[in-house]
DRENDOTI-789049 format. One record per residue (C-alpha): residue in one letter; chain; y negated, z negated, x negated. Coordinates in steps of 0.25 Angstrom, whole numbers, plus 5000, padded with zeros to 4 digits. Example, Ala and Ser with C-alpha at 12.3 -4.5 7.8 and 13.67 -1.06 7.14 Angstrom:
# residues 2
+------+-------+------+------+------+
| resn | chain |    Y |    Z |    X |
+------+-------+------+------+------+
|    A |     A | 5018 | 4969 | 4951 |
|    S |     A | 5004 | 4971 | 4945 |
+------+-------+------+------+------+
This chain:
# residues 435
+------+-------+------+------+------+
| resn | chain |    Y |    Z |    X |
+------+-------+------+------+------+
|    M |     A | 5331 | 4789 | 5382 |
|    V |     A | 5324 | 4796 | 5371 |
|    D |     A | 5318 | 4809 | 5371 |
|    R |     A | 5315 | 4812 | 5358 |
|    L |     A | 5326 | 4810 | 5350 |
|    T |     A | 5334 | 4820 | 5344 |
|    A |     A | 5348 | 4822 | 5342 |
|    N |     A | 5351 | 4816 | 5329 |
|    E |     A | 5341 | 4804 | 5332 |
|    A |     A | 5349 | 4802 | 5346 |
|    I |     A | 5361 | 4801 | 5338 |
|    V |     A | 5355 | 4790 | 5329 |
|    V |     A | 5350 | 4782 | 5340 |
|    C |     A | 5362 | 4782 | 5347 |
|    A |     A | 5371 | 4779 | 5335 |
|    Q |     A | 5362 | 4767 | 5334 |
|    D |     A | 5362 | 4763 | 5347 |
|    L |     A | 5377 | 4763 | 5348 |
|    L |     A | 5378 | 4757 | 5333 |
|    A |     A | 5371 | 4744 | 5340 |
|    R |     A | 5382 | 4742 | 5349 |
|    L |     A | 5392 | 4746 | 5340 |
|    D |     A | 5402 | 4734 | 5344 |
|    D |     A | 5400 | 4737 | 5360 |
|    V |     A | 5403 | 4753 | 5359 |
|    T |     A | 5416 | 4749 | 5352 |
|    V |     A | 5421 | 4741 | 5361 |
|    H |     A | 5417 | 4750 | 5372 |
|    L |     A | 5424 | 4761 | 5366 |
|    S |     A | 5436 | 4755 | 5364 |
|    K |     A | 5437 | 4749 | 5377 |
|    Q |     A | 5436 | 4763 | 5383 |
|    L |     A | 5447 | 4768 | 5372 |
|    A |     A | 5456 | 4758 | 5377 |
|    G |     A | 5457 | 4765 | 5390 |
|    S |     A | 5461 | 4779 | 5384 |
|    V |     A | 5472 | 4774 | 5373 |
|    P |     A | 5476 | 4761 | 5378 |
|    E |     A | 5487 | 4759 | 5367 |
|    F |     A | 5476 | 4755 | 5356 |
|    F |     A | 5472 | 4743 | 5366 |
|    E |     A | 5485 | 4737 | 5369 |
|    D |     A | 5484 | 4725 | 5357 |
|    E |     A | 5472 | 4718 | 5353 |
|    D |     A | 5474 | 4723 | 5339 |
|    L |     A | 5473 | 4737 | 5341 |
|    V |     A | 5462 | 4735 | 5350 |
|    R |     A | 5453 | 4729 | 5338 |
|    E |     A | 5456 | 4741 | 5329 |
|    V |     A | 5452 | 4750 | 5341 |
|    E |     A | 5439 | 4744 | 5342 |
|    A |     A | 5437 | 4743 | 5326 |
|    S |     A | 5440 | 4757 | 5326 |
|    A |     A | 5431 | 4761 | 5337 |
|    Y |     A | 5419 | 4753 | 5330 |
|    G |     A | 5421 | 4762 | 5316 |
|    N |     A | 5422 | 4775 | 5323 |
|    V |     A | 5408 | 4772 | 5331 |
|    A |     A | 5401 | 4764 | 5320 |
|    S |     A | 5405 | 4776 | 5310 |
|    M |     A | 5401 | 4788 | 5322 |
|    L |     A | 5389 | 4779 | 5322 |
|    S |     A | 5384 | 4780 | 5308 |
|    V |     A | 5386 | 4796 | 5308 |
|    F |     A | 5377 | 4795 | 5321 |
|    R |     A | 5366 | 4787 | 5313 |
|    A |     A | 5366 | 4796 | 5302 |
|    E |     A | 5373 | 4786 | 5292 |
|    N |     A | 5386 | 4796 | 5289 |
|    S |     A | 5391 | 4809 | 5294 |
|    A |     A | 5402 | 4810 | 5301 |
|    E |     A | 5410 | 4818 | 5290 |
|    D |     A | 5408 | 4806 | 5280 |
|    V |     A | 5407 | 4792 | 5288 |
|    P |     A | 5416 | 4783 | 5284 |
|    I |     A | 5428 | 4781 | 5294 |
|    R |     A | 5428 | 4766 | 5294 |
|    A |     A | 5440 | 4756 | 5291 |
|    E |     A | 5443 | 4753 | 5304 |
|    V |     A | 5444 | 4767 | 5310 |
|    T |     A | 5455 | 4768 | 5300 |
|    A |     A | 5462 | 4755 | 5303 |
|    F |     A | 5464 | 4760 | 5317 |
|    A |     A | 5473 | 4771 | 5313 |
|    T |     A | 5481 | 4761 | 5305 |
|    A |     A | 5483 | 4752 | 5317 |
|    V |     A | 5486 | 4761 | 5326 |
|    A |     A | 5497 | 4768 | 5316 |
|    R |     A | 5503 | 4753 | 5313 |
|    R |     A | 5504 | 4751 | 5329 |
|    Q |     A | 5511 | 4764 | 5329 |
|    I |     A | 5502 | 4770 | 5340 |
|    P |     A | 5502 | 4785 | 5339 |
|    L |     A | 5493 | 4793 | 5333 |
|    E |     A | 5489 | 4801 | 5344 |
|    S |     A | 5484 | 4789 | 5351 |
|    L |     A | 5475 | 4786 | 5339 |
|    I |     A | 5468 | 4801 | 5340 |
|    Q |     A | 5469 | 4799 | 5356 |
|    A |     A | 5460 | 4785 | 5353 |
|    Y |     A | 5450 | 4794 | 5344 |
|    R |     A | 5448 | 4805 | 5355 |
|    V |     A | 5445 | 4795 | 5365 |
|    G |     A | 5435 | 4787 | 5357 |
|    Q |     A | 5429 | 4800 | 5353 |
|    T |     A | 5426 | 4803 | 5367 |
|    L |     A | 5423 | 4787 | 5372 |
|    F |     A | 5412 | 4789 | 5359 |
|    S |     A | 5406 | 4802 | 5364 |
|    R |     A | 5402 | 4796 | 5378 |
|    L |     A | 5396 | 4784 | 5373 |
|    W |     A | 5388 | 4792 | 5362 |
|    M |     A | 5385 | 4803 | 5372 |
|    D |     A | 5380 | 4791 | 5381 |
|    A |     A | 5373 | 4785 | 5369 |
|    L |     A | 5364 | 4799 | 5366 |
|    A |     A | 5361 | 4801 | 5380 |
|    G |     A | 5354 | 4789 | 5381 |
|    H |     A | 5344 | 4794 | 5369 |
|    I |     A | 5344 | 4808 | 5372 |
|    A |     A | 5336 | 4813 | 5383 |
|    D |     A | 5335 | 4829 | 5378 |
|    Q |     A | 5349 | 4836 | 5382 |
|    D |     A | 5349 | 4845 | 5370 |
|    V |     A | 5345 | 4833 | 5361 |
|    F |     A | 5358 | 4824 | 5368 |
|    I |     A | 5367 | 4837 | 5366 |
|    A |     A | 5365 | 4840 | 5351 |
|    A |     A | 5366 | 4824 | 5349 |
|    L |     A | 5380 | 4826 | 5355 |
|    H |     A | 5382 | 4837 | 5347 |
|    R |     A | 5379 | 4831 | 5334 |
|    S |     A | 5385 | 4819 | 5337 |
|    F |     A | 5398 | 4823 | 5342 |
|    D |     A | 5401 | 4832 | 5329 |
|    E |     A | 5399 | 4821 | 5320 |
|    L |     A | 5408 | 4812 | 5330 |
|    N |     A | 5419 | 4822 | 5329 |
|    I |     A | 5419 | 4824 | 5314 |
|    Y |     A | 5420 | 4809 | 5312 |
|    L |     A | 5431 | 4807 | 5322 |
|    D |     A | 5438 | 4819 | 5315 |
|    R |     A | 5436 | 4812 | 5303 |
|    V |     A | 5442 | 4799 | 5309 |
|    V |     A | 5454 | 4805 | 5315 |
|    A |     A | 5460 | 4812 | 5305 |
|    Q |     A | 5458 | 4800 | 5295 |
|    L |     A | 5465 | 4790 | 5305 |
|    V |     A | 5476 | 4801 | 5308 |
|    G |     A | 5480 | 4799 | 5293 |
|    D |     A | 5478 | 4785 | 5293 |
|    Y |     A | 5488 | 4784 | 5305 |
|    E |     A | 5498 | 4792 | 5299 |
|    R |     A | 5497 | 4785 | 5285 |
|    E |     A | 5498 | 4771 | 5292 |
|    R |     A | 5509 | 4774 | 5302 |
|    E |     A | 5518 | 4779 | 5290 |
|    R |     A | 5515 | 4767 | 5281 |
|    W |     A | 5518 | 4758 | 5293 |
|    L |     A | 5529 | 4764 | 5298 |
|    R |     A | 5536 | 4765 | 5284 |
|    G |     A | 5531 | 4749 | 5281 |
|    E |     A | 5538 | 4736 | 5282 |
|    A |     A | 5526 | 4732 | 5290 |
|    A |     A | 5530 | 4742 | 5301 |
|    R |     A | 5544 | 4735 | 5301 |
|    R |     A | 5539 | 4722 | 5302 |
|    T |     A | 5529 | 4725 | 5313 |
|    A |     A | 5541 | 4732 | 5322 |
|    L |     A | 5549 | 4718 | 5320 |
|    V |     A | 5537 | 4710 | 5324 |
|    G |     A | 5535 | 4719 | 5334 |
|    R |     A | 5547 | 4717 | 5340 |
|    L |     A | 5547 | 4702 | 5338 |
|    L |     A | 5534 | 4701 | 5346 |
|    R |     A | 5540 | 4709 | 5357 |
|    G |     A | 5550 | 4700 | 5359 |
|    D |     A | 5563 | 4708 | 5354 |
|    R |     A | 5575 | 4701 | 5351 |
|    I |     A | 5577 | 4703 | 5335 |
|    P |     A | 5586 | 4695 | 5326 |
|    I |     A | 5577 | 4684 | 5321 |
|    D |     A | 5583 | 4682 | 5308 |
|    H |     A | 5582 | 4699 | 5305 |
|    A |     A | 5568 | 4700 | 5309 |
|    S |     A | 5564 | 4687 | 5301 |
|    R |     A | 5570 | 4694 | 5289 |
|    Q |     A | 5562 | 4706 | 5291 |
|    L |     A | 5550 | 4698 | 5295 |
|    D |     A | 5551 | 4689 | 5282 |
|    H |     A | 5548 | 4679 | 5293 |
|    D |     A | 5557 | 4668 | 5299 |
|    L |     A | 5557 | 4670 | 5315 |
|    R |     A | 5565 | 4658 | 5319 |
|    A |     A | 5554 | 4650 | 5315 |
|    P |     A | 5543 | 4645 | 5322 |
|    Q |     A | 5532 | 4655 | 5323 |
|    T |     A | 5516 | 4656 | 5323 |
|    A |     A | 5509 | 4667 | 5322 |
|    L |     A | 5496 | 4672 | 5320 |
|    V |     A | 5486 | 4685 | 5321 |
|    A |     A | 5476 | 4688 | 5313 |
|    W |     A | 5465 | 4698 | 5314 |
|    T |     A | 5451 | 4704 | 5310 |
|    A |     A | 5441 | 4715 | 5314 |
|    S |     A | 5447 | 4729 | 5309 |
|    H |     A | 5435 | 4734 | 5300 |
|    G |     A | 5439 | 4736 | 5286 |
|    E |     A | 5452 | 4740 | 5279 |
|    V |     A | 5466 | 4738 | 5285 |
|    D |     A | 5472 | 4731 | 5272 |
|    L |     A | 5460 | 4721 | 5269 |
|    Q |     A | 5459 | 4719 | 5283 |
|    L |     A | 5476 | 4715 | 5283 |
|    A |     A | 5474 | 4709 | 5271 |
|    A |     A | 5463 | 4700 | 5277 |
|    L |     A | 5472 | 4696 | 5290 |
|    E |     A | 5484 | 4692 | 5281 |
|    T |     A | 5474 | 4683 | 5270 |
|    R |     A | 5470 | 4675 | 5284 |
|    L |     A | 5482 | 4674 | 5288 |
|    N |     A | 5487 | 4669 | 5274 |
|    S |     A | 5476 | 4660 | 5274 |
|    I |     A | 5480 | 4652 | 5289 |
|    A |     A | 5493 | 4652 | 5284 |
|    S |     A | 5490 | 4645 | 5271 |
|    A |     A | 5481 | 4635 | 5277 |
|    A |     A | 5493 | 4631 | 5286 |
|    G |     A | 5502 | 4630 | 5277 |
|    V |     A | 5511 | 4643 | 5280 |
|    A |     A | 5516 | 4649 | 5267 |
|    R |     A | 5521 | 4664 | 5274 |
|    M |     A | 5520 | 4672 | 5288 |
|    L |     A | 5523 | 4683 | 5293 |
|    M |     A | 5511 | 4694 | 5294 |
|    L |     A | 5511 | 4707 | 5301 |
|    P |     A | 5499 | 4717 | 5303 |
|    A |     A | 5496 | 4720 | 5316 |
|    G |     A | 5486 | 4733 | 5314 |
|    T |     A | 5475 | 4734 | 5304 |
|    C |     A | 5467 | 4720 | 5308 |
|    T |     A | 5478 | 4710 | 5314 |
|    M |     A | 5489 | 4703 | 5307 |
|    W |     A | 5500 | 4695 | 5314 |
|    A |     A | 5508 | 4683 | 5307 |
|    W |     A | 5519 | 4674 | 5310 |
|    I |     A | 5522 | 4660 | 5303 |
|    A |     A | 5536 | 4655 | 5302 |
|    G |     A | 5539 | 4641 | 5303 |
|    N |     A | 5537 | 4627 | 5309 |
|    F |     A | 5521 | 4629 | 5310 |
|    D |     A | 5511 | 4624 | 5320 |
|    A |     A | 5500 | 4635 | 5322 |
|    E |     A | 5490 | 4623 | 5323 |
|    Q |     A | 5491 | 4621 | 5310 |
|    L |     A | 5485 | 4635 | 5307 |
|    S |     A | 5470 | 4635 | 5302 |
|    D |     A | 5458 | 4645 | 5298 |
|    G |     A | 5464 | 4644 | 5284 |
|    D |     A | 5453 | 4652 | 5275 |
|    A |     A | 5447 | 4660 | 5286 |
|    N |     A | 5442 | 4674 | 5281 |
|    R |     A | 5437 | 4669 | 5269 |
|    G |     A | 5431 | 4682 | 5261 |
|    G |     A | 5437 | 4692 | 5272 |
|    P |     A | 5436 | 4698 | 5285 |
|    E |     A | 5438 | 4689 | 5299 |
|    V |     A | 5451 | 4687 | 5303 |
|    L |     A | 5454 | 4679 | 5315 |
|    V |     A | 5468 | 4673 | 5316 |
|    A |     A | 5476 | 4669 | 5329 |
|    A |     A | 5488 | 4660 | 5329 |
|    G |     A | 5499 | 4657 | 5340 |
|    Q |     A | 5506 | 4644 | 5340 |
|    T |     A | 5518 | 4640 | 5333 |
|    I |     A | 5530 | 4645 | 5342 |
|    H |     A | 5545 | 4642 | 5341 |
|    G |     A | 5557 | 4649 | 5346 |
|    D |     A | 5562 | 4663 | 5347 |
|    D |     A | 5550 | 4670 | 5351 |
|    A |     A | 5540 | 4663 | 5342 |
|    F |     A | 5536 | 4674 | 5334 |
|    R |     A | 5532 | 4682 | 5347 |
|    I |     A | 5526 | 4671 | 5355 |
|    S |     A | 5516 | 4664 | 5344 |
|    H |     A | 5511 | 4679 | 5340 |
|    E |     A | 5507 | 4682 | 5355 |
|    Q |     A | 5500 | 4667 | 5355 |
|    A |     A | 5492 | 4672 | 5341 |
|    L |     A | 5489 | 4685 | 5348 |
|    R |     A | 5483 | 4677 | 5361 |
|    A |     A | 5475 | 4669 | 5352 |
|    R |     A | 5470 | 4680 | 5344 |
|    H |     A | 5466 | 4687 | 5358 |
|    V |     A | 5458 | 4675 | 5363 |
|    A |     A | 5452 | 4674 | 5349 |
|    S |     A | 5448 | 4689 | 5349 |
|    H |     A | 5440 | 4685 | 5362 |
|    M |     A | 5433 | 4674 | 5357 |
|    T |     A | 5418 | 4673 | 5351 |
|    S |     A | 5420 | 4666 | 5338 |
|    P |     A | 5435 | 4665 | 5336 |
|    A |     A | 5441 | 4655 | 5327 |
|    P |     A | 5447 | 4661 | 5313 |
|    L |     A | 5461 | 4654 | 5318 |
|    T |     A | 5464 | 4655 | 5333 |
|    L |     A | 5476 | 4647 | 5338 |
|    H |     A | 5484 | 4650 | 5350 |
|    A |     A | 5486 | 4635 | 5352 |
|    D |     A | 5470 | 4633 | 5353 |
|    V |     A | 5469 | 4646 | 5365 |
|    A |     A | 5482 | 4645 | 5370 |
|    T |     A | 5477 | 4643 | 5385 |
|    V |     A | 5465 | 4655 | 5383 |
|    A |     A | 5476 | 4664 | 5377 |
|    L |     A | 5484 | 4662 | 5388 |
|    L |     A | 5472 | 4665 | 5399 |
|    A |     A | 5463 | 4675 | 5393 |
|    N |     A | 5470 | 4687 | 5393 |
|    D |     A | 5460 | 4693 | 5402 |
|    Y |     A | 5445 | 4688 | 5397 |
|    D |     A | 5438 | 4696 | 5408 |
|    E |     A | 5446 | 4687 | 5417 |
|    A |     A | 5444 | 4674 | 5409 |
|    R |     A | 5429 | 4677 | 5409 |
|    R |     A | 5430 | 4678 | 5425 |
|    F |     A | 5439 | 4665 | 5426 |
|    V |     A | 5428 | 4657 | 5418 |
|    S |     A | 5417 | 4663 | 5427 |
|    R |     A | 5425 | 4660 | 5439 |
|    T |     A | 5429 | 4646 | 5435 |
|    L |     A | 5417 | 4640 | 5430 |
|    G |     A | 5407 | 4646 | 5438 |
|    N |     A | 5393 | 4643 | 5434 |
|    L |     A | 5399 | 4634 | 5423 |
|    A |     A | 5404 | 4649 | 5416 |
|    Y |     A | 5389 | 4653 | 5412 |
|    R |     A | 5382 | 4654 | 5399 |
|    T |     A | 5371 | 4642 | 5399 |
|    T |     A | 5370 | 4631 | 5389 |
|    V |     A | 5372 | 4622 | 5403 |
|    A |     A | 5384 | 4628 | 5406 |
|    A |     A | 5390 | 4627 | 5393 |
|    Q |     A | 5387 | 4613 | 5392 |
|    L |     A | 5393 | 4610 | 5405 |
|    R |     A | 5406 | 4618 | 5401 |
|    E |     A | 5407 | 4612 | 5388 |
|    T |     A | 5407 | 4597 | 5396 |
|    L |     A | 5417 | 4603 | 5406 |
|    R |     A | 5427 | 4608 | 5394 |
|    V |     A | 5426 | 4594 | 5387 |
|    F |     A | 5427 | 4586 | 5400 |
|    L |     A | 5439 | 4594 | 5404 |
|    Q |     A | 5446 | 4593 | 5389 |
|    E |     A | 5444 | 4578 | 5389 |
|    G |     A | 5452 | 4579 | 5403 |
|    G |     A | 5440 | 4577 | 5411 |
|    N |     A | 5436 | 4563 | 5406 |
|    T |     A | 5422 | 4562 | 5405 |
|    R |     A | 5421 | 4551 | 5395 |
|    Q |     A | 5428 | 4558 | 5384 |
|    A |     A | 5421 | 4572 | 5388 |
|    S |     A | 5408 | 4565 | 5385 |
|    E |     A | 5412 | 4559 | 5372 |
|    R |     A | 5416 | 4573 | 5367 |
|    L |     A | 5403 | 4579 | 5372 |
|    F |     A | 5394 | 4568 | 5366 |
|    M |     A | 5387 | 4566 | 5381 |
|    H |     A | 5386 | 4555 | 5391 |
|    R |     A | 5397 | 4555 | 5401 |
|    N |     A | 5387 | 4557 | 5413 |
|    T |     A | 5382 | 4570 | 5405 |
|    V |     A | 5397 | 4574 | 5406 |
|    L |     A | 5398 | 4570 | 5421 |
|    Y |     A | 5384 | 4578 | 5424 |
|    R |     A | 5389 | 4591 | 5417 |
|    L |     A | 5403 | 4591 | 5422 |
|    R |     A | 5397 | 4589 | 5436 |
|    R |     A | 5387 | 4602 | 5433 |
|    A |     A | 5398 | 4610 | 5426 |
|    E |     A | 5407 | 4609 | 5439 |
|    E |     A | 5395 | 4612 | 5449 |
|    L |     A | 5394 | 4625 | 5440 |
|    I |     A | 5408 | 4628 | 5441 |
|    G |     A | 5407 | 4626 | 5457 |
|    V |     A | 5419 | 4620 | 5460 |
|    P |     A | 5426 | 4606 | 5456 |
|    L |     A | 5432 | 4606 | 5443 |
|    A |     A | 5444 | 4600 | 5448 |
|    K |     A | 5448 | 4612 | 5456 |
|    R |     A | 5448 | 4621 | 5444 |
|    R |     A | 5448 | 4612 | 5431 |
|    L |     A | 5459 | 4620 | 5422 |
|    A |     A | 5451 | 4634 | 5425 |
|    V |     A | 5438 | 4627 | 5422 |
|    E |     A | 5446 | 4622 | 5408 |
|    V |     A | 5450 | 4636 | 5406 |
|    A |     A | 5438 | 4643 | 5408 |
|    L |     A | 5432 | 4633 | 5399 |
|    L |     A | 5442 | 4635 | 5389 |
|    F |     A | 5439 | 4651 | 5389 |
|    I |     A | 5424 | 4648 | 5388 |
|    D |     A | 5428 | 4639 | 5375 |
|    T |     A | 5437 | 4649 | 5370 |
|    F |     A | 5430 | 4662 | 5372 |
|    G |     A | 5414 | 4656 | 5372 |
|    D |     A | 5404 | 4662 | 5381 |
|    E |     A | 5410 | 4675 | 5383 |
|    M |     A | 5419 | 4669 | 5394 |
|    L |     A | 5405 | 4667 | 5402 |
|    P |     A | 5397 | 4675 | 5412 |
|    P |     A | 5385 | 4681 | 5403 |
|    A |     A | 5375 | 4674 | 5411 |
|    S |     A | 5372 | 4662 | 5421 |
|    P |     A | 5369 | 4661 | 5435 |
|    F |     A | 5363 | 4647 | 5435 |
|    D |     A | 5351 | 4641 | 5427 |
|    A |     A | 5356 | 4634 | 5415 |
|    Q |     A | 5344 | 4625 | 5415 |
|    S |     A | 5344 | 4620 | 5429 |
|    G |     A | 5359 | 4618 | 5426 |
|    A |     A | 5356 | 4609 | 5415 |
|    E |     A | 5344 | 4600 | 5424 |
|    A |     A | 5353 | 4600 | 5437 |
|    D |     A | 5353 | 4587 | 5444 |
|    E |     A | 5368 | 4579 | 5442 |
|    P |     A | 5375 | 4584 | 5455 |
|    A |     A | 5378 | 4572 | 5464 |
|    I |     A | 5393 | 4574 | 5465 |
|    S |     A | 5403 | 4573 | 5453 |
|    P |     A | 5415 | 4581 | 5457 |
|    I |     A | 5421 | 4579 | 5442 |
|    E |     A | 5428 | 4564 | 5442 |
|    P |     A | 5425 | 4559 | 5428 |
|    V |     A | 5436 | 4552 | 5421 |
+------+-------+------+------+------+
């Protein structure tokens, strides 16, 4: 806390402090907002829109507090206006949008008051800083809400009158499992629903003009389809930064490749379901694509294209990532920590299990002597704390989580000495029976 700051100086200092951790502030506010306006957090696509809008609003206000813009003139960012479009397309009531802004204003005000209190000791200066900053905040929010109401109403009118709304409603019924005459639905969608179905989901960050974002998604999907020899597909926007697609026909999703990934445009990630036959193929493949996208969105560095077939096991088990981390820690014990030695032992164990417990084949894959593999396996089992034979499946799943999501699955610190682990004497017993 600094005693000699004026109100204006304190506002600038606090704004700079929040700007330095803007991503964390945005996530914090969004999580708090979820408890008050739950309808915006019922699907992953809309959560991304909420976070992008929160980021844009906070960034704009901090630019005002840092005296870069005035509250009357600061530009309303594209991701903020895109949020109203997304809400309208989902037919969420306008009252919910306004309520979200009221709650967001309260949450940001509390955060801002705490920031000022941490820098101002003098009560008079603190009150003056509050008055000035809240006046500017109210001016900005009045402008934003007025624009969003207009954007919402225009988009809702356009959406309800357009062909996109009818197609969206029909697709929604198919995805709910409603019984609809297949031939009629196929004609309405211009898509053969009797054929096998391969679903894709494409998404990108919501940081630009809606039309440009949707164009980038469509281009990316067409690139993937073209690389796989697919002439056409059904595509449907799902919000402002997500697009769903389906390929009809005898096609193997494993043929899909990255195509011309994101050349000259924003980063677009794609997830694909497996090729499904049968009456519910349209819905099942789509659900698989959504699960694959859910896995990819939690990866540190996801691939441009994620196939459900490659992440099916993780997708089935990783609905609760906090519990997944606890599972990894419980299962691997001291082998779960972020040390060089632990990482080497985990890799040796992973390859050994992939090779069906064959130490000779594992040593060939790892380019190391078989005795070194045996020693590492014994050391790994020692750190796990129980014989591998008693929890082999659990260990394989835990290693799969780490292989998929990286160090995010691991506890932040190690309770054992990595150096001593590297130089420890080989245990006298060998509970793993080599093949």
